N, C-alpha and C positions, 0 to 999 in steps of 0.2 A: 846493318839492319835497317829496315824500313817498316813503319806501321801505316797501314791503309785500311779504310773501311770497305769491306766487301760483303755483300749479302746481309747487311744489317749488323755486322760486328767488326770490331777492329782485329786485323790479322797482322802478325809480325812476320815479315819476309826475311829470309836469310839464305845464304848459300851453304850447302852441306860440304862434306869433305871431298866429294867428287865434283864440286862446282855447280851442282843442280840447284835451282831455285826452289825453296821449300817454304811452307808457311804453317803457323800454328796460331790458335787464338791468343791474342795479346793478353787476355785476362789470365791465361795459364802461366804467364811469366812475371818477373818483377820489373819488367821494362815500363809498365804503366802503373799509375797510382793504385794502391790497394783498394779493393772493393769495400765500401763502408760497412756492409754486412759482416764481412770477415773481420774487419777491425773491431767492430762492436762485440763480436762473439768472443773476442780475446783469445783467438787461436783454438777454440774448441772444435772447429770444423775447418779443415784446410780446403774444402771444396764448396762451390756454390751449387745450389739445387739445380739451377738451369744447366750447368756443366755436367752434372751427374746424369740428368735426364738425357742430354745429348749423347753422352758416352754410352748409355744404355741403348739408345737408338742405333748408334754406330755398331755396337757389338751384335745387336739383333740382325742388322743388315749384313754384316760379315758372316754370321752363322747361316743366314739364308743363302748367300752366295756360295758358301762352302757346300751346303746341302745340294744346291742345284748343280754344282760342278761334279759332285759325287754321283748324282743321278745320271748326268750326261755320260760320265765315264762308264757306268754300268750298262746304260742302254747301247753304247757303241761297242761293247765287248763281245 
């Protein structure tokens, strides 16, 4: 595993079962020191607000892509 900073955040790179290079935010792992906010919260919230906002954006983008793909299939039918 390797941790590198890309696009303003640390990413943890690893090879999956098929040998493909994958990455996830290092903050989502225990490979980096715990976020001070999480430590101070004494475990009341396992997620950082910034990560939840990013997850919401990702879900929204995936839903939009799925909707566009569906519209394209309908228009080609």
